[in-house]
C-alpha positions in Angstrom: 10.6 -18.0 12.9 9.8 -21.2 11.6 11.2 -23.2 14.6 8.8 -21.3 17.0 5.8 -22.0 18.5 2.9 -21.0 17.1 1.5 -19.9 20.4 4.2 -17.7 20.8 4.5 -16.2 17.3 0.8 -15.4 18.4 1.8 -14.3 22.0 4.3 -11.9 20.0 2.2 -10.5 17.8 -1.0 -9.7 19.7 -0.5 -6.2 20.6 -1.0 -5.3 16.5 -4.3 -6.5 16.9 -4.2 -8.8 13.7 -5.4 -12.5 15.0 -5.1 -14.4 12.0 -1.7 -13.0 10.5 0.9 -14.4 13.4 -0.8 -18.1 11.8 -0.2 -17.2 8.4 3.1 -16.1 9.2 4.3 -18.5 11.0 2.7 -21.3 8.4 5.1 -18.8 5.1 8.1 -19.1 7.5 7.6 -22.9 7.5 6.8 -23.2 3.8 9.9 -20.8 3.0 12.6 -23.4 5.7 10.5 -26.3 3.8 10.3 -25.3 0.0 13.4 -22.8 -0.5 15.9 -23.5 2.0 14.7 -20.5 4.2 15.3 -17.6 1.4 11.8 -16.0 0.6 11.4 -16.2 -3.2 11.7 -12.8 -5.3 9.3 -14.5 -8.1 6.0 -13.0 -8.3 4.1 -16.3 -9.1 6.0 -18.4 -6.5 5.1 -15.6 -4.0 1.4 -15.9 -4.8 1.6 -19.8 -4.0 1.9 -19.3 -0.7 -1.5 -19.3 1.5 -1.9 -15.6 2.9 0.3 -13.9 0.4 -1.3 -11.7 -2.5 -1.0 -9.5 -4.8 -0.2 -6.4 -2.3 2.2 -8.4 0.1 3.8 -9.7 -2.9 4.5 -7.1 -4.3 5.8 -4.9 -1.1 7.7 -8.4 -0.8 9.6 -8.0 -3.9 10.0 -3.6 -3.5 11.2 -3.8 -0.1 13.3 -7.2 0.2 14.1 -7.3 -3.3 14.7 -4.2 -4.3 12.5 -4.5 -7.8 10.2 -2.3 -9.3 7.2 -4.0 -8.0 3.7 -2.2 -7.9 1.9 -2.2 -4.4 -1.7 -0.9 -3.3 -1.9 -0.3 0.1 -4.6 1.8 1.7 -2.5 5.2 1.4 -1.3 4.2 -2.2 -5.0 3.8 -3.2 -6.0 7.4 -2.1 -3.1 9.3 -3.0 -3.3 7.6 -7.1 -7.3 8.1 -7.0 -7.4 11.4 -6.1 -4.7 12.4 -8.0 -4.8 10.5 -11.3 -8.8 9.7 -11.4 -10.8 11.5 -9.0 -14.5 10.7 -10.1 -15.8 7.3 -8.8 -15.4 4.8 -5.8 -11.5 3.5 -5.8 -12.7 -0.4 -4.7 -14.3 -0.3 -7.9 -10.9 1.2 -10.2 -8.5 -1.4 -8.4 -7.1 -2.4 -12.0 -6.8 0.9 -13.1 -5.0 1.5 -10.0 -2.7 -1.8 -10.1 -1.9 -0.1 -13.6 -1.0 3.3 -12.3 0.8 1.9 -10.0 3.5 -0.2 -11.7 3.4 2.6 -14.8 4.9 5.3 -11.8 7.6 3.3 -10.3 10.9 4.9 -12.0 13.2 2.3 -13.2 15.3 0.4 -10.5 13.6 2.9 -8.0 10.6 0.3 -6.6 11.7 0.4 -3.2 11.9 4.2 -2.8 8.9 5.0 -5.2 7.2 2.7 -3.0 8.4 4.3 0.5 8.2 7.5 -0.6 4.0 7.5 -2.1 3.1 4.9 1.2 4.7 8.1 3.6 3.3 10.7 1.5 -0.6 9.1 1.9 -0.1 8.7 5.2 1.5 12.6 5.9 -0.2 15.2 3.4 -2.7 13.1 0.9 -4.5 12.0 4.5 -7.6 10.5 4.9 -9.5 13.0 7.1 -7.7 16.9 6.5 -5.4 16.1 3.4 -2.6 19.3 3.4 -4.0 19.8 -0.7 -2.7 23.5 -0.3 0.6 22.3 0.5 0.7 19.6 -2.0 3.6 19.7 -4.4 1.3 17.9 -7.1 -1.7 20.2 -6.5 -0.5 21.8 -10.2 -2.1 18.4 -12.0 -4.1 16.3 -9.3 -7.5 16.2 -10.2 -9.1 16.3 -6.9 -7.8 19.4 -5.9 -10.3 21.8 -8.2 -12.6 19.7 -6.3 -11.1 20.2 -2.7 -10.9 23.8 -3.4 -14.7 23.8 -4.4 -15.3 22.3 -1.4 -13.1 24.8 0.7 -15.0 27.8 -0.8 -18.5 25.8 0.1 -17.6 25.6 3.7 -16.5 28.9 4.0 -19.9 30.1 2.1 -21.9 28.0 4.7 -20.1 28.7 7.7 -21.1 32.4 7.5 -24.3 32.0 7.8 
């Protein structure tokens, strides 16, 4: 990747629809070769020193590439944690709390599995639209589930008019 032309990286990446990422990815690859001999570091602070790597990406790299117990917050994880543990307010204003939850919930030595599972759970069950609340294995302690039930009842009542 570091040896490739940026234009070739862009062409390869183009179908994914992210225009700035190929340049950043190429830049990170070049910097990794220059500073670390081609081996991406696992240290959070070192990862955060790369342009284009923020807290989420650093956590994802540490979790998925190095199997560390590093928290991540992507769209799916934010949705699941907010619905299950907080339920009220705008998740965008509660990032600090969501990061704390993400970190606290990772079972020791299971960062990769936990992060993959919660992302998949958000994509499959706790979806943005039409979540499968009735089949959810967390509904017994989910703070949103009772609200969802009230919403369902109201919808049914209004549908009968």
